[in-house]
Structures are given as structure tokens and as C-alpha cells.
matplotlib code that plots the C-alpha trace (Angstrom):
import matplotlib.pyplot as plt

x = [6.8, 9.9, 10.0, 9.6, 6.6, 5.0, 5.5, 3.9, 1.0, 0.4, 0.5, -2.0, -4.5, -4.0, -4.8, -7.8, -9.2, -8.6, -12.0, -13.9, -16.3, -16.0, -12.5, -11.2, -13.8, -13.4, -12.9, -12.4, -12.0, -9.9, -11.3, -9.4, -11.2, -10.0, -7.3, -4.8, -5.0, -7.2, -7.0, -4.7, -2.1, -2.2, 1.4, 2.5, 0.6, 3.5, 4.7, 1.2, 0.6, 3.9, 3.6, 0.1, 0.9, 4.1, 2.1, -0.8, 1.6, 3.7, 0.6, -1.0, -4.0, -6.0, -7.5, -9.7, -9.0, -11.8, -10.8, -11.7, -10.6, -10.4, -7.2, -5.7, -6.0, -3.7, -5.0, -8.2, -6.3, -5.4, -1.9, 0.1, 2.4, -0.6, -2.2, 1.1, 0.9, -2.6, -1.5, 0.7, -2.5, -3.0, 0.7, 0.3, -2.7, -5.2, -8.7, -10.1, -13.5, -15.4, -15.8, -17.2, -15.2, -15.2, -16.2, -19.6, -21.7, -25.1, -27.3, -27.0, -26.6, -29.4, -29.7, -28.9, -25.7, -24.7, -25.1, -22.9, -20.2, -20.3, -19.8, -17.0, -15.3, -15.0, -13.1, -9.6, -10.3, -12.4, -9.8, -7.0, -8.8, -9.5, -5.7, -5.3, -8.2, -10.4, -13.7, -15.0, -17.3, -17.6, -18.9, -18.4, -20.6, -18.6, -19.2, -21.2, -24.3, -26.5, -29.4, -31.3, -34.7, -36.0, -36.8, -33.3, -31.6, -33.8, -33.2, -29.4, -29.2, -31.0, -28.7, -25.6, -27.0, -27.7, -24.1, -22.9, -21.9, -22.1, -22.4, -19.4, -20.8, -18.9, -19.6, -16.8, -17.1, -15.1, -13.9, -10.3, -10.4, -10.1, -6.9, -5.6, -6.3, -4.4, -1.6, -1.2, -0.9, 1.6, 3.7, 3.5, 4.9, 7.6, 6.4, 7.5, 6.6, 3.0, 2.8, 3.8, 1.2, -1.6, -0.6, -0.7, -4.1, -5.3, -4.6, -6.2, -9.2, -9.6, -9.5, -12.4, -14.3, -13.7, -14.9, -18.1, -19.0, -18.1, -20.5, -23.2, -23.0, -23.2, -26.1, -28.2, -27.4, -26.4, -23.0, -20.2, -20.6, -17.5, -16.5, -15.7, -13.4, -13.3, -10.0, -8.6, -5.4, -3.5, -0.2, -1.7, -2.4, 0.8, 2.7, 0.4, -1.4, 1.1, 0.2, -3.5, -3.0, -1.3, -4.3, -6.7, -4.6, -4.5, -8.3, -8.3, -9.1, -8.4, -8.0, -10.3, -11.2, -14.4, -15.7, -15.3, -16.8, -19.9, -20.8, -22.2, -26.0, -26.2, -25.2, -28.5, -30.5, -32.7, -31.1, -32.8, -32.4, -30.3, -29.3, -25.8, -23.6, -23.7, -22.3, -24.3, -25.0, -26.7, -28.6, -29.9, -31.0, -32.7, -34.6, -35.9, -37.2, -34.3, -32.3, -28.7, -26.1, -23.1, -19.6, -17.2, -16.0, -12.3, -10.5, -10.6, -7.0, -7.7, -10.9, -9.2, -6.3, -8.7, -10.6, -7.3, -6.1, -9.5, -9.4, -6.0]
y = [19.7, 18.8, 16.0, 18.2, 20.0, 16.7, 15.4, 18.6, 18.2, 14.6, 15.6, 18.3, 16.0, 13.2, 15.6, 16.8, 13.3, 11.8, 12.8, 12.0, 9.2, 6.1, 7.1, 3.6, 2.1, 4.5, 3.2, 5.1, 4.3, 6.7, 7.6, 9.7, 11.5, 12.8, 10.4, 11.0, 14.5, 17.6, 20.1, 22.5, 19.7, 17.9, 18.5, 16.5, 13.2, 11.0, 13.1, 13.1, 9.4, 8.4, 10.5, 9.4, 5.8, 6.1, 7.4, 4.9, 2.0, 3.1, 3.3, 0.0, 1.9, 0.2, 3.2, 3.5, 6.0, 7.3, 7.8, 10.4, 8.6, 11.8, 12.4, 9.3, 10.7, 12.9, 14.4, 12.4, 9.1, 6.8, 7.8, 4.7, 6.7, 8.0, 4.6, 3.2, 5.9, 4.8, 1.2, 2.0, 2.0, -1.6, -2.7, -1.0, -3.1, -0.3, -0.2, 1.9, 3.1, 5.1, 8.9, 9.4, 10.1, 13.9, 14.7, 15.5, 18.2, 16.5, 19.6, 20.6, 17.2, 15.0, 11.5, 9.9, 12.0, 11.2, 7.5, 7.7, 9.5, 6.7, 4.0, 6.0, 6.2, 2.3, 1.7, 1.7, 1.1, -2.0, -4.1, -2.7, -4.0, -7.4, -7.7, -7.7, -10.0, -7.2, -5.9, -2.4, -2.2, 1.3, 4.5, 8.0, 10.9, 14.0, 16.8, 14.1, 15.2, 12.2, 13.9, 17.2, 15.5, 12.2, 10.9, 11.7, 10.1, 7.0, 6.4, 7.0, 4.7, 1.9, 2.3, 2.1, -1.0, -2.7, -2.1, -3.7, -0.6, 0.1, 3.9, 5.0, 7.3, 10.0, 10.7, 13.2, 15.8, 19.0, 21.9, 20.6, 21.7, 25.3, 24.6, 22.6, 25.4, 27.9, 25.4, 24.7, 28.4, 29.0, 26.1, 27.5, 30.8, 28.9, 30.4, 27.7, 29.8, 30.2, 26.5, 25.6, 28.0, 26.6, 23.0, 23.8, 25.4, 22.4, 19.9, 22.2, 22.7, 18.9, 18.3, 20.7, 18.9, 15.5, 16.9, 18.1, 14.9, 12.7, 14.7, 14.8, 11.1, 10.5, 12.9, 11.6, 7.9, 7.4, 6.2, 7.0, 5.2, 3.8, 6.9, 7.4, 10.3, 12.2, 13.9, 14.5, 13.6, 16.9, 18.4, 19.4, 15.7, 14.5, 16.6, 16.5, 13.1, 11.8, 14.6, 14.0, 10.3, 11.4, 13.5, 10.6, 8.2, 10.6, 10.5, 6.8, 5.8, 2.3, 2.4, 0.0, -0.7, 0.8, -2.8, -3.1, 0.3, -0.3, -3.5, -1.3, -1.4, 2.4, 2.6, 1.0, 3.9, 5.9, 9.2, 12.4, 14.3, 17.4, 19.7, 19.9, 17.1, 16.9, 14.1, 10.9, 11.6, 14.8, 12.9, 10.4, 13.3, 15.0, 11.7, 11.9, 15.5, 17.2, 20.2, 19.6, 22.4, 22.4, 21.4, 24.1, 26.7, 27.3, 29.9, 33.6, 33.4, 30.6, 32.2, 35.5, 33.7, 31.7, 34.8, 36.5, 33.6, 33.2, 36.9, 36.6]
z = [8.3, 10.4, 13.0, 16.1, 14.6, 13.7, 17.3, 18.7, 16.2, 17.2, 20.9, 20.3, 18.6, 21.2, 24.0, 22.0, 21.6, 25.0, 26.2, 23.0, 23.4, 21.3, 20.1, 20.6, 18.2, 15.3, 11.8, 8.6, 4.9, 2.8, -0.6, -3.1, -6.0, -9.3, -10.3, -11.8, -10.4, -10.1, -13.0, -11.2, -10.7, -14.0, -14.8, -11.7, -12.2, -11.3, -8.3, -6.8, -7.4, -6.0, -2.8, -2.1, -2.5, -0.5, 2.5, 2.1, 1.9, 4.8, 7.0, 5.7, 4.4, 1.6, -0.1, -3.2, -5.9, -8.2, -11.8, -14.4, -17.5, -19.5, -17.6, -19.2, -22.7, -24.8, -28.0, -27.5, -27.5, -24.5, -23.3, -22.3, -20.0, -18.0, -17.9, -16.4, -13.7, -12.9, -12.8, -9.8, -7.7, -8.6, -8.0, -4.6, -3.7, -3.8, -5.3, -8.2, -8.9, -11.6, -11.2, -14.7, -17.7, -17.7, -14.0, -15.4, -13.7, -13.0, -12.6, -16.2, -17.8, -19.1, -17.6, -20.9, -21.3, -17.8, -18.4, -21.5, -19.4, -16.8, -19.5, -21.2, -17.8, -17.7, -20.9, -19.4, -15.7, -16.0, -18.0, -15.8, -12.7, -14.4, -15.1, -11.3, -10.6, -9.4, -10.6, -11.2, -8.3, -6.9, -8.4, -7.0, -8.1, -9.1, -6.5, -4.6, -6.6, -7.0, -8.9, -8.7, -8.4, -6.9, -10.4, -11.7, -8.7, -8.8, -12.5, -12.2, -9.1, -11.0, -14.0, -11.8, -10.0, -13.3, -14.3, -11.1, -9.2, -5.5, -4.9, -2.8, 0.0, 2.0, 5.6, 6.2, 3.4, 3.5, 1.5, 1.1, -2.6, -1.5, 0.4, -2.5, -5.0, -2.8, -2.3, -6.0, -6.7, -3.9, -5.2, -8.8, -7.3, -5.5, -2.2, 0.3, 3.4, 2.1, 1.2, 4.8, 6.2, 4.0, 4.9, 8.7, 8.3, 6.3, 9.0, 11.7, 9.4, 8.8, 12.6, 13.0, 10.2, 11.9, 15.2, 13.5, 11.8, 14.8, 16.9, 14.2, 13.8, 17.5, 18.0, 15.1, 15.1, 18.8, 17.7, 15.3, 12.0, 10.3, 8.4, 4.7, 4.1, 0.8, -0.3, -3.7, -5.7, -5.6, -4.5, -1.1, -0.2, -1.9, 0.6, 3.7, 3.6, 6.2, 8.6, 7.9, 8.8, 12.0, 12.9, 12.3, 14.2, 17.2, 17.2, 17.6, 14.0, 12.5, 8.7, 6.9, 3.2, 1.8, 1.6, 5.4, 6.2, 4.1, 5.9, 8.7, 8.6, 8.7, 5.0, 4.1, 5.5, 3.1, 1.9, 1.0, -2.3, -2.4, -5.3, -3.9, -2.5, 1.4, 3.4, 3.7, 7.4, 6.4, 3.6, 6.2, 8.3, 5.4, 4.7, 8.3, 7.7, 9.5, 8.2, 9.2, 9.4, 7.1, 8.1, 9.3, 6.7, 5.9, 7.9, 7.0, 5.9, 3.4, 2.2, 1.5, -0.2, -2.3, -3.5, -4.3, -6.5, -8.2, -9.2, -10.9]

ax = plt.figure().add_subplot(projection="3d")
ax.plot(x, y, z, "-o")
ax.set_aspect("equal")
plt.show()
């Protein structure tokens, strides 16, 4: 995106947020899943890592990245070159958390197998954090699925607590992965015009998602909770995180660490069980017997492009 377009984009979002209540008090923690990168982008680990960290550092954002340690292996052995790429997160003063070893799918995995995958996902990250005087503190459930039943969720939560983990919640969930899948395919084709169109749609889509969760928080809680945003390590965010940060800044957000965001008392509220992975605002609503609506869908253009690429 060129400088003129970026200025126009910023102006658009500023005008859109002038009349939004509580915009001057907004806080947000940036959390990035699937380090080193999502499956569609695994051949560009270093490019994605470097670009994400460049934008985060430039904007003084202390983000946390959640690691799938299976992506640090080659031929079933730890790959030192991949571990060095992961270490860049530490030398850039970011945080790391556990996202399970294999990005396990909870709905068809026994609780015992899930526990083993959690432990296997610590073997490299824990000593790496210790090297930088940090501890492995946060855990993020893949797909945000915390357990298909109350019993499963309760046992897993107890297990994670016993291992010293704090569960990393998400209040601004989204379907960014759909844009990312389309973007990765367009990049593979060398279609720059399509990449630009997907990127522009992505920022507009995320603005609509933010608007939805800001209003949902205000209507349910009476205020806007310090938000926790979920995005992924992929080519889309490697190229468009700066524009995404511009959009958030235009809405009045101050960037904080996950530690700071979770100090808010709201994060201690009981959450409801769900077979899928909704935002924590929606989980708090479910615990209160409410049936919250889902966040906005992607545009027709992106949905049709996604279906096209999936069918190939």
C-alpha cells in the first residue's frame, strides 16, 4: 500500500471512530498464533518472522507469539536454523507461549493425548525463554477450542494450571485465516493485483470485526474490556500488519502486553462451554445463559475466492 492510500485509509478510520464512545480509553494486546508460520506459508518462515517483528518493534508493541513446536523440526529432529528464527522473537523483546506441539484438534483427541501434546510443545520453547530470563507462562488452545464438554474443559484447565500456565483468552476473534489462505495462493501465483485487493478487503473486514466486538463488549459489560486480538503468523500479516496497526490506532487503541490486559477483572468471569471456539466475550455471555451472535462474515468476494482456491 502506497503512502497516499495509507493516509486515506487512516483518515477514513479516524472519521469512523470520532463518535465512538470510550475510544480514548481503549487498550489491546496483540497475540499471534501458529509460529513459525501457518501451513500455507511454511516455506517463508524467516520472511514472515522478520516482517512481523519489524512492524511490532516500529510501533513499540510487545506482542506474544504462540508456538507449534512441530514447526521447529525437520525429519523429526529439532532444526537449529528454525530455532534461530524463533529466537528472533526473544531478541526483539517479545513473549512466547505454548500452542501445543502439533496444533492438536481437541474434538477428536482424548484428554490424555492432548496433555502429551501440550508437554511436547514445551521442549524447545521453555529452555529458550529461560535463556532470556522469561518463563513459559501462557497457553493458547488451537482453534480456541477449550473442550467439547464441561468435564473435558475442567480437567484440561486443571492440568494447565498445575503446569503453571495461564490460558490466553481472545476477545476479538475473526476469520482472518480465510483472507490469509487466499493471499498465500495469490502470492504463489504471482498475482500482485489480487494480493492488493485481498489486503485492502482484509483491513476493511477487520475494522468491521472490531466494531462488532467493541459494541458487544459495551452492550454486555457496560464498558469495553481491554481487548486481546488473535491473528496468525502468515504472509498476509507479514505484509499488512502495519496497515492493521494503523486501523487500530485510528480507533483510539493503546497497545499493551497480554500481562497488562489480563489484569482487568473481567477476565476472571466464568465462561461457558462451547464445541467451537468463540471469543471470550461470547463465552462470558454463554455462561450467563445468553446466545450471542457471531462476528461478521468475510465479504462475498473473499468467500468466493476461498471456495475457488479450496476446490483446486
